[in-house]
MISEGU-523578 format. One record per residue (C-alpha): residue number from 1; x, y, z negated. Coordinates in Angstrom, 3 decimals. Layout:
<sites>
NUM,X,Y,Z
...
</sites>
This chain:
<sites>
1,6.806,201.416,-70.691
2,10.413,200.221,-69.588
3,11.881,203.691,-70.015
4,10.571,203.945,-73.680
5,12.415,200.830,-74.815
6,15.724,201.945,-72.813
7,15.824,205.361,-74.640
8,15.178,203.932,-78.261
9,17.940,201.351,-77.755
10,20.169,203.836,-76.534
11,20.356,206.168,-79.426
12,20.283,203.127,-81.678
13,23.459,202.578,-80.236
14,24.792,206.063,-80.369
15,26.737,206.970,-82.983
16,29.024,209.910,-84.505
17,31.031,209.602,-87.621
18,31.261,213.521,-88.493
19,28.385,213.509,-90.789
20,27.595,215.078,-94.320
21,25.758,212.742,-96.390
22,22.540,214.130,-97.663
23,19.164,212.836,-99.142
24,15.520,213.726,-99.868
25,14.065,214.512,-103.395
26,10.289,214.470,-104.428
27,8.315,214.394,-107.512
28,5.716,216.318,-109.516
29,5.077,219.742,-111.312
30,2.811,219.376,-114.321
31,2.067,222.216,-116.803
32,1.997,221.748,-120.479
33,-1.181,220.449,-120.851
34,-0.990,217.592,-118.171
35,-2.819,219.478,-115.393
36,-0.948,219.711,-111.666
37,0.556,223.350,-111.012
38,-0.584,223.962,-107.816
39,0.890,226.264,-105.017
40,4.600,226.282,-107.161
41,7.597,227.498,-105.234
42,10.675,225.067,-105.626
43,14.246,226.202,-104.335
44,17.427,225.012,-104.613
45,19.555,228.103,-105.319
46,22.677,226.724,-103.495
47,21.201,225.809,-100.015
48,17.862,227.653,-99.849
49,16.090,224.777,-99.116
50,12.623,224.768,-100.836
51,9.292,223.626,-100.696
52,5.601,223.800,-102.261
53,3.454,221.792,-104.705
54,0.156,220.394,-103.070
55,-3.226,220.200,-105.232
56,-1.251,217.391,-107.332
57,1.449,218.949,-107.922
58,3.468,216.836,-105.820
59,6.600,218.361,-104.078
60,9.145,216.854,-101.502
61,12.436,218.279,-100.324
62,14.563,216.986,-97.450
63,17.983,217.009,-95.897
64,20.137,218.116,-99.169
65,23.569,217.600,-99.487
66,25.010,215.018,-102.156
67,26.195,217.227,-104.845
68,24.910,219.000,-108.177
69,22.432,221.860,-107.428
70,19.896,224.066,-109.512
71,16.322,223.671,-108.966
72,14.309,226.833,-109.688
73,10.264,226.590,-109.979
74,8.642,229.984,-109.885
75,4.527,230.350,-110.275
76,2.185,232.901,-111.177
77,0.897,230.428,-113.486
78,4.303,229.260,-115.588
79,7.216,230.514,-116.554
80,10.267,230.132,-114.194
81,12.020,226.681,-114.601
82,15.317,226.029,-113.981
83,17.074,222.701,-113.664
84,20.246,221.339,-112.820
85,20.176,218.253,-110.753
86,22.704,215.949,-109.586
87,22.391,214.321,-106.086
88,24.112,210.892,-105.150
89,21.451,208.376,-103.536
90,19.739,208.895,-100.883
91,16.176,209.499,-102.421
92,15.354,211.133,-105.955
93,12.244,211.425,-107.774
94,12.182,214.577,-110.251
95,9.153,215.184,-112.339
96,8.899,218.510,-114.301
97,6.867,220.298,-116.668
98,6.122,223.814,-117.201
99,5.002,226.120,-119.915
100,2.132,228.086,-118.974
101,2.413,231.946,-118.337
102,1.114,234.842,-115.987
103,3.919,236.505,-115.421
104,4.607,237.330,-111.604
105,6.409,235.380,-109.277
106,10.284,235.906,-109.297
107,12.615,236.726,-106.570
108,13.167,232.889,-106.158
109,10.444,232.877,-104.437
110,10.894,235.509,-102.087
111,14.320,233.703,-100.973
112,12.414,230.296,-100.845
113,12.995,229.106,-96.920
114,9.587,226.896,-96.937
115,8.984,224.599,-93.987
116,6.596,227.225,-92.430
117,9.326,229.978,-92.762
118,12.168,227.192,-91.026
119,9.683,226.788,-88.050
120,9.284,230.469,-87.358
121,13.044,230.892,-87.824
122,13.849,229.001,-84.888
123,14.163,230.915,-82.442
124,10.742,230.141,-80.459
125,7.904,232.501,-80.243
126,5.911,230.541,-83.103
127,3.233,230.613,-85.510
128,2.808,228.457,-88.424
129,-0.314,228.608,-90.022
130,-1.241,226.780,-93.531
131,-4.800,226.160,-94.212
132,-4.619,226.300,-98.034
133,-6.517,229.355,-97.930
134,-9.545,228.056,-95.693
135,-9.610,224.313,-96.568
136,-12.183,225.780,-99.351
137,-14.484,227.512,-96.934
138,-17.051,226.814,-94.165
139,-14.494,227.334,-91.861
140,-12.977,225.157,-88.937
141,-9.077,224.930,-87.739
142,-10.605,226.700,-84.518
143,-11.511,229.876,-86.435
144,-8.534,230.139,-88.131
145,-6.327,229.936,-85.177
146,-8.592,232.540,-83.500
147,-7.532,235.143,-86.385
148,-3.725,234.400,-85.271
149,-2.284,236.613,-83.051
150,-1.855,235.885,-79.422
151,-4.147,233.323,-79.461
152,-7.809,233.622,-78.849
153,-10.049,230.602,-79.371
154,-13.148,230.326,-76.503
155,-16.028,228.247,-76.774
156,-19.261,227.635,-74.717
157,-21.475,227.512,-77.442
158,-21.833,226.540,-81.122
159,-20.903,223.530,-83.071
160,-19.373,220.646,-80.848
161,-19.270,222.979,-77.705
162,-16.290,222.883,-75.294
163,-13.339,224.833,-76.526
164,-10.714,226.519,-74.655
165,-7.629,227.946,-76.136
166,-5.810,231.045,-75.097
167,-2.053,231.606,-75.544
168,-0.696,235.466,-74.316
169,-3.402,235.562,-71.707
170,-2.935,231.332,-70.587
171,-5.802,229.149,-71.143
172,-6.854,225.625,-70.059
173,-4.726,222.682,-70.221
174,-1.791,225.107,-69.640
175,-1.906,224.899,-73.466
176,-1.425,221.661,-75.111
177,-3.039,220.211,-78.059
178,-1.333,217.906,-80.226
179,-2.212,216.242,-83.378
180,1.381,214.983,-85.469
181,3.250,214.983,-82.045
182,0.188,212.866,-79.913
183,-1.625,214.798,-77.212
184,-5.212,215.221,-78.559
185,-6.935,214.092,-75.196
186,-5.953,210.619,-76.542
187,-8.354,210.437,-79.591
188,-11.585,211.476,-77.004
189,-13.549,214.817,-77.865
190,-15.303,213.198,-80.787
191,-12.246,213.687,-82.751
192,-11.351,217.142,-82.020
193,-10.248,220.524,-83.924
194,-14.061,221.224,-84.210
195,-14.346,218.201,-86.435
196,-11.273,217.438,-88.119
197,-11.961,218.975,-91.676
198,-9.396,221.753,-92.375
199,-8.881,219.789,-95.788
200,-6.745,217.155,-94.138
201,-4.547,219.203,-92.270
202,-1.192,220.604,-94.014
203,-0.676,223.328,-91.240
204,-0.890,224.238,-87.379
205,2.182,225.137,-85.511
206,1.198,227.570,-82.478
207,4.153,227.568,-79.881
208,3.898,230.480,-77.184
209,4.798,229.923,-73.988
210,8.594,228.071,-74.791
211,7.794,224.953,-76.145
212,10.270,222.672,-78.214
213,11.541,219.188,-76.929
214,10.229,217.504,-79.733
215,6.672,218.105,-78.764
216,7.390,215.987,-75.550
217,4.175,217.566,-73.675
218,4.150,219.160,-70.315
219,2.366,222.543,-71.929
220,3.157,225.646,-69.251
221,1.763,228.469,-71.697
222,2.114,227.133,-75.136
223,1.200,224.396,-77.373
224,-0.624,223.795,-80.992
225,0.927,220.814,-83.232
226,-1.680,220.025,-86.208
227,-0.094,218.457,-88.849
228,-1.862,216.103,-91.133
229,-1.291,215.886,-94.942
230,0.975,212.802,-95.777
231,-0.131,212.819,-99.625
232,1.874,210.393,-101.968
233,0.430,210.992,-105.069
234,-2.952,209.510,-105.706
235,-5.906,211.664,-104.654
236,-9.796,211.673,-103.723
237,-11.169,214.939,-102.024
238,-14.611,215.393,-100.982
239,-16.520,218.527,-99.132
240,-20.071,219.478,-98.023
241,-21.389,222.685,-96.223
242,-24.800,223.897,-95.135
243,-25.639,226.790,-93.030
244,-27.547,228.237,-90.943
245,-28.907,226.282,-86.934
246,-29.139,223.232,-89.524
247,-25.632,222.875,-89.776
248,-24.315,219.985,-91.809
249,-20.802,219.678,-92.365
250,-19.113,216.987,-94.791
251,-15.582,215.013,-95.269
252,-13.823,212.732,-97.889
253,-10.314,212.193,-97.971
254,-8.140,209.984,-99.843
255,-4.398,208.479,-101.149
256,-3.433,205.623,-103.336
257,-0.083,204.298,-103.936
258,1.020,201.558,-105.669
259,4.259,203.010,-107.625
260,5.552,199.455,-107.915
261,5.783,198.459,-104.274
262,4.912,201.529,-102.054
263,1.571,199.885,-100.632
264,-0.329,203.021,-99.553
265,-3.771,203.655,-98.350
266,-4.753,206.898,-96.625
267,-8.554,207.578,-95.570
268,-10.571,210.137,-94.028
269,-14.165,210.596,-92.648
270,-16.515,213.474,-91.522
271,-19.880,214.117,-90.317
272,-20.850,216.993,-88.624
273,-24.654,217.833,-87.462
274,-25.834,221.233,-85.934
275,-29.058,221.948,-84.189
276,-27.507,224.966,-82.745
277,-30.953,226.740,-82.251
278,-29.219,230.292,-82.282
279,-31.131,233.089,-80.622
280,-29.808,234.091,-77.054
281,-30.712,236.760,-74.828
282,-29.579,239.216,-71.882
283,-29.745,239.250,-67.785
284,-29.877,235.475,-67.508
285,-32.574,234.710,-70.411
286,-36.154,235.168,-68.822
287,-39.247,233.140,-67.734
288,-41.449,233.823,-64.582
289,-45.317,234.428,-64.684
290,-47.449,233.246,-61.894
291,-46.709,236.622,-59.902
292,-43.120,235.762,-59.610
293,-42.284,238.799,-61.781
294,-39.077,237.881,-64.536
295,-39.986,238.246,-68.163
296,-36.587,239.073,-70.319
297,-37.091,237.235,-73.745
298,-35.068,236.356,-76.629
299,-34.932,232.783,-76.907
300,-33.754,230.186,-79.100
301,-31.977,227.813,-77.607
302,-33.763,224.423,-77.994
303,-31.576,221.796,-76.331
304,-28.160,222.193,-77.955
305,-28.016,219.516,-81.009
306,-24.716,218.127,-81.953
307,-23.980,215.237,-84.181
308,-20.130,213.551,-84.232
309,-18.811,211.424,-86.887
310,-15.607,209.714,-87.387
311,-13.245,208.059,-90.091
312,-9.630,207.067,-90.278
313,-8.063,204.592,-92.436
314,-4.302,203.456,-92.788
315,-2.808,200.906,-94.729
316,1.298,200.477,-94.760
317,3.789,201.522,-97.347
318,5.745,204.590,-97.918
319,8.903,205.861,-99.878
320,10.586,202.093,-99.682
321,13.883,201.106,-99.059
322,13.399,200.012,-95.373
323,10.763,202.543,-94.341
324,9.819,206.489,-95.232
325,6.290,205.411,-93.851
326,5.088,202.173,-91.926
327,1.579,202.232,-91.243
328,-0.913,200.561,-89.587
329,-4.342,202.539,-88.945
330,-7.644,201.947,-86.944
331,-10.209,205.369,-86.044
332,-13.522,205.063,-85.422
333,-15.540,208.352,-83.858
334,-18.631,208.946,-81.839
335,-20.778,211.793,-80.716
336,-24.079,212.552,-79.522
337,-24.590,216.229,-77.967
338,-27.550,217.981,-76.006
339,-26.627,219.791,-72.928
340,-28.361,222.865,-72.675
341,-27.001,224.485,-69.569
342,-24.431,224.115,-66.953
343,-21.219,226.226,-66.159
344,-23.497,229.408,-66.755
345,-26.651,230.211,-68.336
346,-28.369,230.217,-65.135
347,-29.737,227.241,-64.617
348,-31.684,225.850,-68.026
349,-31.523,221.995,-68.988
350,-34.077,220.327,-71.158
351,-33.306,216.707,-71.201
352,-29.712,215.998,-70.106
353,-27.539,214.788,-72.443
354,-23.847,213.087,-73.302
355,-22.860,210.507,-75.668
356,-19.040,209.417,-76.585
357,-17.532,206.862,-78.597
358,-13.831,205.781,-79.200
359,-12.201,202.975,-81.167
360,-8.286,203.514,-81.635
361,-5.510,201.767,-83.353
362,-2.384,203.336,-84.541
363,1.094,202.340,-85.737
364,3.731,204.739,-87.137
365,6.707,203.891,-88.679
366,9.590,207.149,-90.109
367,13.013,206.296,-91.454
368,15.674,208.773,-92.293
369,19.316,207.309,-91.945
370,17.670,204.652,-90.054
371,21.093,202.081,-89.472
372,23.348,204.648,-90.073
373,23.582,207.969,-91.863
374,22.218,210.996,-89.858
375,20.279,209.057,-87.646
376,16.400,209.809,-88.403
377,13.387,207.522,-86.703
378,9.976,208.579,-85.878
379,7.790,206.167,-83.777
380,4.268,206.214,-83.459
381,1.883,204.526,-81.214
382,-2.073,204.967,-80.185
383,-4.368,202.265,-78.165
384,-7.794,203.953,-77.668
385,-11.130,202.769,-76.259
386,-13.358,205.760,-75.191
387,-16.953,205.456,-73.944
388,-18.726,208.038,-72.394
389,-22.373,208.373,-70.977
390,-24.335,211.009,-69.172
391,-28.053,210.779,-69.150
392,-29.556,212.830,-66.417
393,-32.646,211.254,-65.024
394,-35.615,213.522,-65.648
395,-36.331,216.129,-62.510
396,-38.417,218.825,-64.701
397,-37.656,222.434,-64.587
398,-37.002,224.117,-67.970
399,-37.030,227.739,-68.649
400,-35.659,229.712,-71.875
401,-39.164,229.547,-73.514
402,-38.048,225.964,-73.903
403,-40.874,224.489,-71.835
404,-41.350,222.882,-68.397
405,-41.928,225.510,-65.694
406,-45.524,225.249,-64.392
407,-45.815,224.725,-60.587
408,-48.289,228.086,-60.071
409,-47.630,228.018,-56.126
410,-48.364,224.095,-55.671
411,-45.355,223.500,-54.122
412,-45.324,219.937,-55.446
413,-48.311,217.264,-56.185
414,-47.367,217.572,-59.846
415,-48.339,219.791,-62.688
416,-44.618,220.877,-63.213
417,-41.892,222.263,-61.285
418,-39.140,219.384,-60.331
419,-35.685,219.592,-59.025
420,-35.816,218.036,-55.294
421,-32.623,216.209,-56.344
422,-34.746,213.861,-58.872
423,-32.483,215.462,-61.969
424,-31.473,218.751,-63.663
425,-27.799,218.657,-62.417
426,-28.045,216.769,-59.523
427,-28.756,213.009,-58.913
428,-30.415,210.845,-61.147
429,-27.437,209.333,-63.207
430,-26.629,206.956,-66.016
431,-23.112,207.669,-65.543
432,-20.882,205.584,-67.968
433,-17.032,206.239,-67.939
434,-14.696,203.470,-69.694
435,-11.397,204.646,-70.852
436,-8.125,202.470,-71.958
437,-5.223,204.865,-73.365
438,-1.855,203.661,-74.667
439,0.262,205.989,-76.097
440,3.685,205.555,-77.345
441,6.067,208.337,-78.787
442,9.868,208.204,-80.334
443,11.698,210.801,-82.007
444,15.160,210.633,-82.890
445,17.100,212.825,-84.489
446,20.744,212.467,-85.135
447,22.290,215.167,-87.527
448,26.182,215.277,-86.512
449,26.798,217.227,-89.537
450,24.572,220.407,-91.554
451,25.439,222.558,-88.521
452,24.520,220.328,-85.471
453,22.211,217.793,-84.238
454,20.990,215.927,-81.111
455,16.932,215.281,-80.797
456,15.855,212.837,-78.182
457,11.921,212.491,-77.638
458,10.097,210.490,-75.338
459,5.854,210.169,-74.831
460,4.737,208.109,-72.459
461,0.385,207.681,-72.011
462,-1.098,204.998,-69.797
463,-4.346,205.947,-68.850
464,-7.371,203.734,-67.019
465,-10.899,205.230,-66.310
466,-13.532,202.749,-65.000
467,-16.494,204.760,-63.755
468,-19.909,203.373,-63.194
469,-23.036,204.047,-62.738
470,-26.096,201.949,-62.267
471,-28.559,204.363,-60.295
472,-26.205,204.613,-57.520
473,-26.795,202.153,-54.286
474,-24.806,199.055,-54.527
475,-22.661,199.820,-51.682
476,-21.210,202.865,-53.524
477,-20.616,201.114,-56.875
478,-18.799,198.524,-55.037
479,-16.084,200.946,-53.604
480,-15.582,202.692,-56.819
481,-12.554,201.476,-58.493
482,-10.348,201.894,-61.673
483,-8.721,205.197,-61.875
484,-5.141,205.297,-62.867
485,-2.924,207.607,-64.541
486,0.258,207.192,-66.373
487,2.465,210.259,-67.207
488,5.744,210.266,-69.123
489,8.083,213.080,-70.846
490,11.538,212.776,-71.964
491,12.982,215.564,-74.085
492,16.278,216.115,-75.092
493,17.705,219.088,-77.565
494,20.999,219.818,-79.093
495,20.439,222.387,-81.876
496,23.385,224.154,-83.873
497,23.870,226.733,-86.953
498,26.745,228.870,-86.926
499,27.746,231.823,-88.706
500,26.615,230.636,-92.253
501,23.241,230.259,-90.803
502,22.878,233.694,-89.302
503,22.344,231.906,-85.657
504,20.472,229.152,-84.740
505,20.119,227.697,-80.896
506,18.537,225.390,-79.494
507,19.485,223.830,-75.711
508,16.819,221.407,-74.162
509,15.629,219.697,-71.274
510,12.679,217.784,-70.278
511,12.133,215.298,-67.935
512,8.195,214.431,-66.062
513,6.855,211.401,-64.507
514,3.572,211.121,-63.577
515,1.641,208.581,-61.383
516,-2.003,208.616,-59.674
517,-3.739,205.889,-58.394
518,-7.950,205.846,-57.631
519,-10.529,204.456,-54.979
520,-13.993,206.487,-54.717
521,-16.696,206.523,-52.780
522,-17.481,209.475,-50.340
523,-20.659,210.178,-49.048
524,-20.916,210.736,-45.074
525,-23.340,211.927,-43.028
526,-23.961,208.286,-41.997
527,-22.304,206.301,-44.398
528,-20.649,205.711,-47.739
529,-16.830,205.321,-46.914
530,-13.941,204.795,-49.237
531,-11.736,207.645,-50.267
532,-8.143,205.988,-51.796
533,-5.477,208.500,-53.128
534,-2.052,207.266,-54.898
535,0.629,209.866,-55.941
536,3.957,209.562,-57.960
537,6.338,212.801,-59.087
538,9.315,213.548,-60.923
539,10.136,216.877,-62.681
540,12.767,218.761,-64.644
541,12.860,221.466,-66.945
542,15.130,223.159,-69.320
543,15.289,225.760,-71.649
544,17.004,227.682,-74.537
545,15.762,229.227,-77.728
546,17.704,231.633,-80.150
547,17.678,233.329,-83.415
548,20.168,235.893,-84.910
549,19.755,237.534,-88.248
550,21.182,240.464,-87.836
551,20.349,241.455,-91.704
552,19.251,239.139,-94.490
553,15.321,240.401,-93.440
554,16.022,241.537,-89.771
555,15.607,238.702,-87.471
556,15.748,238.823,-83.963
557,14.323,235.811,-81.631
558,14.710,234.986,-77.794
559,13.743,232.153,-75.919
560,13.298,231.151,-71.873
561,12.406,227.939,-70.244
562,11.969,226.586,-66.851
563,8.357,224.625,-67.447
564,6.603,222.034,-65.386
565,2.734,221.044,-66.301
566,1.293,218.514,-64.627
567,-2.348,217.846,-63.553
568,-4.455,216.549,-66.314
569,-6.553,213.422,-65.854
570,-9.849,215.693,-66.539
571,-8.862,218.193,-63.961
572,-7.902,215.278,-61.288
573,-10.614,212.990,-62.277
574,-13.244,215.168,-63.361
575,-15.707,215.035,-66.489
576,-19.404,214.853,-65.687
577,-20.292,215.258,-69.502
578,-18.355,218.826,-69.215
579,-19.946,219.874,-65.790
580,-16.212,219.315,-64.174
581,-15.952,217.765,-60.493
582,-12.847,215.517,-59.253
583,-9.705,217.476,-57.539
584,-7.729,214.553,-56.446
585,-4.911,216.764,-54.774
586,-4.049,219.498,-57.309
587,0.083,220.308,-57.397
588,1.702,220.989,-60.667
589,1.898,224.274,-62.106
590,5.548,225.890,-62.410
591,6.394,228.883,-64.627
592,9.541,230.800,-65.562
593,8.901,231.922,-69.261
594,10.935,234.467,-71.315
595,10.128,235.444,-75.018
596,12.285,238.356,-77.003
597,11.172,239.391,-80.413
598,11.941,240.248,-83.617
599,10.581,239.775,-87.662
600,11.502,242.083,-90.218
601,10.651,241.522,-93.943
602,9.249,240.833,-95.952
603,10.677,243.994,-97.630
604,9.464,243.920,-101.761
605,9.594,246.870,-104.212
606,8.081,246.138,-107.476
607,4.871,244.532,-106.423
608,4.439,245.725,-102.934
609,5.891,243.520,-99.911
610,5.384,244.551,-96.204
611,6.427,242.780,-92.909
612,6.054,243.271,-89.224
613,6.775,241.063,-86.068
614,6.573,241.475,-82.395
615,6.732,239.385,-79.412
616,7.199,240.506,-75.567
617,6.596,237.996,-73.171
618,6.588,237.170,-69.275
619,5.663,234.340,-67.326
620,5.862,233.875,-63.360
621,3.678,231.062,-62.867
622,3.617,228.886,-59.571
623,0.480,227.023,-58.523
624,-1.624,228.003,-61.599
625,-4.652,225.384,-62.354
626,-7.893,227.085,-63.134
627,-11.308,226.506,-63.069
628,-12.796,227.424,-59.651
629,-15.880,229.292,-59.368
630,-19.035,227.233,-60.547
631,-21.217,225.675,-57.494
632,-24.482,227.616,-57.611
633,-26.547,224.778,-57.014
634,-25.261,222.022,-59.464
635,-23.699,224.300,-62.147
636,-20.442,222.394,-61.561
637,-17.095,223.591,-61.053
638,-13.524,221.456,-60.087
639,-10.009,222.890,-60.715
640,-8.056,224.923,-58.273
641,-4.204,226.165,-57.840
642,-4.449,229.572,-57.945
643,-1.373,230.370,-56.084
644,1.243,232.896,-58.008
645,0.380,234.724,-61.457
646,2.477,237.106,-63.017
647,2.076,237.797,-66.770
648,3.352,240.245,-69.229
649,2.445,241.629,-72.323
650,2.953,241.447,-76.088
651,1.755,240.478,-79.216
652,3.019,242.154,-82.854
653,1.430,241.477,-86.365
654,1.641,243.460,-89.129
655,1.458,241.841,-92.956
656,1.099,243.324,-96.624
657,0.758,241.955,-100.168
658,0.333,243.473,-103.349
659,1.222,242.052,-106.787
660,-0.116,238.638,-105.278
661,-3.705,239.327,-105.042
662,-4.140,241.363,-102.014
663,-3.025,240.303,-98.346
664,-3.730,242.088,-95.442
665,-2.573,241.331,-91.941
666,-3.349,243.414,-88.670
667,-2.527,241.448,-85.406
668,-2.658,243.272,-81.755
669,-1.922,241.215,-78.419
670,-2.044,242.650,-75.000
671,-1.882,240.289,-72.221
672,-1.640,241.094,-68.241
673,-2.099,238.119,-66.041
674,-2.106,239.054,-62.484
675,-2.920,237.288,-59.207
676,0.643,237.900,-57.329
677,0.056,236.220,-53.838
678,-0.315,238.852,-51.548
679,-0.679,236.701,-48.322
680,-2.921,233.662,-47.174
681,-1.422,230.982,-44.912
682,-3.052,233.260,-41.795
683,-1.010,236.548,-42.819
684,-4.007,238.302,-44.252
685,-3.740,240.164,-47.485
686,-5.798,238.891,-50.304
687,-8.776,241.014,-51.324
688,-7.523,240.539,-55.079
689,-3.662,240.962,-54.834
690,-2.437,242.082,-58.231
691,-5.899,241.674,-59.925
692,-6.283,240.516,-63.281
693,-7.336,236.643,-63.796
694,-10.926,236.741,-63.778
695,-12.802,235.603,-66.561
696,-9.686,236.233,-68.826
697,-9.688,238.505,-71.697
698,-6.455,240.257,-71.881
699,-6.501,242.559,-75.140
700,-7.291,241.296,-78.773
701,-7.268,243.043,-81.962
702,-7.986,240.710,-85.332
703,-7.377,241.811,-89.071
704,-7.868,239.687,-92.191
705,-8.167,241.082,-95.657
706,-7.974,238.574,-98.200
707,-8.342,239.595,-102.493
708,-7.594,236.971,-105.117
709,-8.632,237.609,-108.861
710,-7.578,234.980,-111.394
711,-9.567,233.949,-114.753
712,-12.640,235.431,-113.744
713,-15.713,233.910,-115.875
714,-13.215,231.326,-117.155
715,-9.589,231.282,-118.161
716,-7.499,229.455,-115.241
717,-10.108,230.018,-112.904
718,-9.784,231.773,-109.454
719,-12.074,233.873,-107.002
720,-11.079,235.176,-103.669
721,-13.073,237.558,-101.067
722,-11.849,237.792,-97.567
723,-13.205,239.870,-94.394
724,-12.097,239.577,-91.038
725,-12.432,241.277,-88.012
726,-12.211,240.440,-84.192
727,-12.344,242.474,-81.227
728,-12.074,241.414,-77.711
729,-12.220,244.182,-75.052
730,-14.575,243.847,-71.863
731,-13.225,241.944,-68.822
732,-14.806,241.013,-65.506
733,-16.136,237.839,-65.071
734,-14.574,237.418,-61.030
735,-12.185,239.352,-59.227
736,-12.218,242.852,-60.069
737,-11.591,243.750,-56.595
738,-14.438,241.808,-55.468
739,-18.337,243.169,-55.371
740,-19.679,246.466,-55.872
741,-20.151,249.094,-58.583
742,-22.621,246.532,-60.457
743,-19.641,243.765,-61.077
744,-20.420,241.176,-64.111
745,-18.117,242.211,-66.916
746,-18.097,240.447,-70.199
747,-18.741,243.293,-72.680
748,-16.208,244.194,-75.385
749,-16.980,242.736,-78.549
750,-16.201,243.260,-82.391
751,-17.152,240.582,-84.740
752,-17.386,241.104,-88.477
753,-16.893,237.832,-91.195
754,-17.198,237.536,-95.116
755,-16.737,235.691,-97.280
756,-15.853,234.670,-100.986
757,-15.040,231.469,-102.897
758,-15.053,230.599,-106.796
759,-12.209,227.502,-107.985
760,-12.996,226.668,-111.280
761,-10.552,225.836,-114.235
762,-8.309,222.669,-113.472
763,-8.799,223.267,-109.158
764,-11.532,220.547,-109.446
765,-14.451,222.138,-108.026
766,-14.703,225.040,-105.525
767,-18.067,227.317,-104.238
768,-17.579,229.265,-101.769
769,-20.172,231.193,-99.247
770,-19.392,232.557,-95.725
771,-21.193,235.060,-93.426
772,-20.033,234.718,-89.924
773,-20.747,237.449,-87.254
774,-22.275,239.832,-89.841
775,-23.857,242.504,-87.737
776,-25.400,239.809,-85.495
777,-23.231,240.857,-82.513
778,-23.835,239.730,-79.152
779,-20.863,237.509,-78.342
780,-19.961,235.710,-74.832
781,-17.125,233.553,-73.640
782,-16.359,231.513,-70.728
783,-18.694,232.760,-67.810
784,-20.631,234.888,-70.155
785,-21.777,231.697,-71.964
786,-23.500,233.455,-75.386
787,-21.966,232.281,-78.707
788,-24.145,232.209,-82.283
789,-24.958,235.273,-83.914
790,-25.375,236.151,-87.423
791,-25.154,232.848,-89.699
792,-24.514,232.243,-93.323
793,-22.757,228.797,-94.843
794,-22.073,227.595,-98.301
795,-19.667,224.783,-99.174
796,-18.805,222.876,-102.392
797,-15.354,221.128,-102.676
798,-14.423,219.037,-105.227
799,-11.198,216.790,-106.179
800,-12.296,213.961,-108.206
801,-8.522,213.328,-108.843
</sites>
């Protein structure tokens, strides 16, 4: 962590005097009857800086030049409000009251540049997704991401199953996930995007290929950054959802702030449970009779229940003189997961299961104008203690009927067939991994003036895993030592705005360091020996992103990066709970990434608005890390370097809205990742040279239609209806050039979802109903693992205050 402290000290001593004074404003907008004005757009006409009110009518706008401004508030529920404000202090609190009205939004809203639109105008290929439309429905953040253009979410089953994120055809750990800039793997799998309630999330940023330096990770194919809500107003919200497969999901989140001294408490909790007992069918789902013949059946998954629960509590201060935010918090979570099968559906398990628990402490400190004008600091730290157990001690074989397989052929002395290894996935195990992670992140931004700023980001992780298994022989247990894994990423960027804000440019560099050390037991023919491995690496990456407004509503974007990704801890050490074997000598991935795109609109005429955007990409990857072919006996796999992969393609999105009631979006994504190494080390040509990557979808289409009506049954109520369509074209399970005419193909899939939500007056209570996979399509993912069929859910969300 020494480099971390040096980096912080460097920027604290770094000063530039040419800086224009700026400030922040915040407050609350109420209607004349005292109810909060939700979703109102606020814009400062002179600077186009903007914000949106939350569920409590609270807003904030940052980095505003001192002086006199005109603040405009626009909403469908209120008359447009204009107010002159004079800004001369670092912070101003502005509370406003608006008169109710049913007039449509004025042009001020169209001109407003929200946080999401500013991110999408940064030059990076990025989608900024707001959760306001899904937080009242039985929809997870992963479902929202799966509807985003260029993104494909792949799961091994139902609720709680392993999730793989695919962006522009690249997946796995090539895509990094962050929560407020901290890598999500530090929280453990019990605190994931599948378990975090959408009501606690402000927005999700999806970066495709080129990733800005401020995130600090070593993402190669893209990154997903989840921004959680940081409310200032007092609030308490609860929700509960129930649906198919005995699925229950509940959440609560709240915020309290003492207006006199700034003392603030933030808390949230969640609970998820599902039997995941949905029907499966196909060529892997059968029973075998006494005559040895296979009988193909439609079976109910019988050993796949999932339960997770967790909570996070933070105590600190907000908007005080010495800090914008200063918090210390604790996070607790755990999960219990039955394991139905291995890496494929070939072998059925009836007893194997996993448990996990995480305890974590986090610190957060943010301050604009820290020590000197223009220097913003954001420091966070997380220490987590994770325990993961695998229980697999029963040797009986099961089939898809849910029963043990009878020993018709008297192969053993018992009544039931048993695995010779003594357990379902290899040797009997009570494996326990204890992991300790210490992560520190420091982000410093120096605004030289309104057009130039420098950003330094440092992210460091120290990871230790101590594995143990009481069922192993003592001699082997003694040889297993703690695994050590350290990684740091330092990012530096310079950002400039020129030509009256029409051109935005970001130039950045990234510096990587990784250290791995371990000692493991290796079984030989006659004895168990110790295998020791130690390695350290330093790498450098760099890139540029630019956006140019050719016309006010016509933007051109381009970005490029020489990207590096170090192997992750799971890829190196393995993970028994996810059927992953160790692969100690993996090499880093390297890629040359390019994006070129454009954004048109939104263009409006009367009540109609249309827009279109497209992004073309190029990825030249060396040493791509991918899951290898699963082991046919133990149903496990390890990660391998796949020489060179060349991926090209595009994604495009069209949007249409009418009268602020009807919204339609259509997205298309085509990725063409191909194996690009012609000869092996012996000079022989690979059979699958120029083949598309195995087990990777390459063409997807998704669309979303949403219609909102107001004053339905009651005044100030809101009724929203939606329809989603998702299409994935067929793709090969293995290399297309290997095998005969009957190669395994993951078939084309088209899934339809519908839903409705009704919000009662005063926005206190929302009831919703959702139907997923309405036509009961057979949906597959990851090595032909079947996902849930038709399912129905209902949800109630209530804002207590």
